[in-house]
C-alpha positions, 0 to 999 in steps of 0.5 A: 774800253771802260770795262777793260780799265775797270778790270785792269784796276781790279787786278792792280788793286789785288797786287797793291793789297798784297805787299809780298807781290809788290816786293816780288815784282820789284826784287825779281828784276834786280836779282835777274840783273845782278845774278844773271847779268853779272855772272854772264858778264864775268864769263863774257869779259874773258873773251878778247875785245869784250868789256863788262859794260858792253855785255851788260848793255847787250843783255839788258833787253834779254833780261827784260824779255824774260821778265815780260814772259814771266809776268804774262805767265803769272797773268795766265795763272791768275786767269786759270784760277779765276776760271776754276773758282767761277769768277770768270762766270761773273764777268760773263754776266756783265754786258761787256765785250769778251775781248775786254775781259781778256785785255783787262788781264793782259794790260795789268800784266803789261803794267807790272812789266813796265814797272819792272823794266824801269827797275831793270834799267836803273839797276843796269845803269848802276851795273855799267849798262849804257842808255841811249841819249834819245828819250824818244828811243826810251819811249819806243823801247817801252812800246815794244815791250808793251806789245810783246807783253800783250802778245805773250799774255794772249798766248798764256791766256789761250793756254789757260782757257784751254785747260783745267789743270794748273800743272797742265797749264805750266807744262804747256806754257813752258814749251812755249817759253823756252823757244821764245827766250833761248831761240833768239838773240836775247842772251847771245849775238845771232852771229854766234849761233849755228845756221839752223838756230839763226833761222829759228831766231829770225822766225821768233818775235822775241828777236825783233823785240830785243833787236828793236830795244837795243837799237833805240833804247841802249847804246851800241855794243860793237864788241858783241858783234854787228847788230842784227840786220833787222830794220826798226820798222820791221821790229815794230811790225812783227812785235805788234803783229805778235800782240794781235795774234796772241790776243786773237788766239786768247779770244778764240780759246776763251769763246771755245771754253764757254760754249 
């Protein structure tokens, strides 16, 4: 645990000493909400029964999921650069568990995501989104995003440990990113999808993160159709199972890369 914290501090300090990273980390979610959220809201509001506030409330979890995936991809890219520059070999010289090295990277990515989530929620409120009045629900939403961020960070780290090419990394992670984001209910209700896409969405952990976040952190949006019929306990179970699976794959790929 101590080694994870030290590596987390190292990654966070790197972000602090580079102001352009801080600016990008804060501006990116604002642009997502304003450019994507408002654009889609304008289109959806032309449908009978939909209101501007309803779609903004509905799409906020999807934007947060997009942000979490983006941060995980950046963390994986940082890991790949450290491998190629020999920094990971210095980590290996220390008597610390291998999983601690990976968790240091993953938790720093999640920390950045949670800051961005806060920014997204604040901007979303100004743009018409409606939060739940239950603070415990807000905490539960942050836990869901943290679990999802750890899981996708694990997948990104496993890919970064399996290739020595930056181009190869981004191509492989792109193939993972698209289904996770768009084969889910992040941007549109499950009921609007054809049957084969709906089946894929139910196999996608993003659907459970987004559904759980909508249930406990945001107000209901009846005009967007009924809520996905997924119990909250299942949302948490799938999310944290995804986190464990992601880090398991990362550890397995990391050990293989250092043999």
